[in-house]
N, C-alpha and C positions, 0 to 999 in steps of 0.2 A: 426473562427476560425470554418474548418470543421467538422463532426462529424467523418470522421477517423483518421483528427487532434488532435482532445479531446482524443480519443480514445489511440490513440499515445502519447502523451504529458502526461495523465493519469497513462500509462503503463511504463512509465520512470519514473515517479515520485514513482511509488511502488517499480520500481528495486533497487531505490537509498535507500528508507527505507530498505529493505529488504537486501538490503548488506551491508547496516550500523550496522545493529541489528545483521549480521553475520559474523563481521568485517571482509568483505571483500571477506569469503568464499563461496558467493553467486555473482554470478550476472549473467547478459546476454549472458557470454561466458560458464557458465555452469548450468543456468536453461533457463527453456523456459517457456514462460507467461501459458501454461497449466500444466507443471510437478507439481504431488502432493507435497505441502512440507515433507510430510513424507518422502518421499524416497529420498529426500537432506540430512539427518540426522540432521533436526533442531531441536531442542530440545523445548517442552513446552516453557520453559520459555521465550527463543528467540521469540518462534509464541505470545505468550502474549503480548509480549516488541513490537514485530512488531504488534499487532493490536492498541495497543496505540498509536503507533506514527500515524499508521493512521487516529485515531481517532484524535488526535490533526493537523497532517498537514492539515486535511480536514475538520476539523470541522462536525462530525458526530458521531454520537453512533455507536455503533456495538453490537448488542446482538447476542452470539453466540450461543444461543438454536437458535431463532427468524429468524434469517439471514441464516440460510441454511448452507451447509456447505462451508465455506469459506477457502476451501485447497491449491489454487493454484492462482496467481496470475490473472487469468480473471476472478479467482470468486470475489476479491476485485474488479478487474475493475469495474465489472458489478453493485455492489452494490455501487460504487460512481455513477457511474451513473444514475442510478435509484434515486439517491439520490440528484441529482443535480452538484456537486461538481466539479468545477474547478482547474484548473493547476495556477492561479492568484495568484505572493508570497503575502502572510498574514504576514503581520505584527507581529514578537514575542508580546506573553503578557508580561505586564510588563516591559519589554523594551522603554525606550523613543524615537521617533525615531531622527536623528540629521540632 
């Protein structure tokens, strides 16, 4: 997978997580990758839920103070790329494979 393909796949994964947290209110048609989250009407609770989902999905720890301003999809994308995150499907913890 090329670097640009990886970026696009990660960006799409982030969009999916964001859409889920917002109940579908935020999607690629209503938010750009560089749109700042505060401008979307996202609440602080939704933001923290989104951060938790990103951590769980990609197996990363996000330190909101040390990792800089994570206020857009592209900010999260850059953090994930630096951490070596991938878009391969991860098995759910505590769920036996069938």
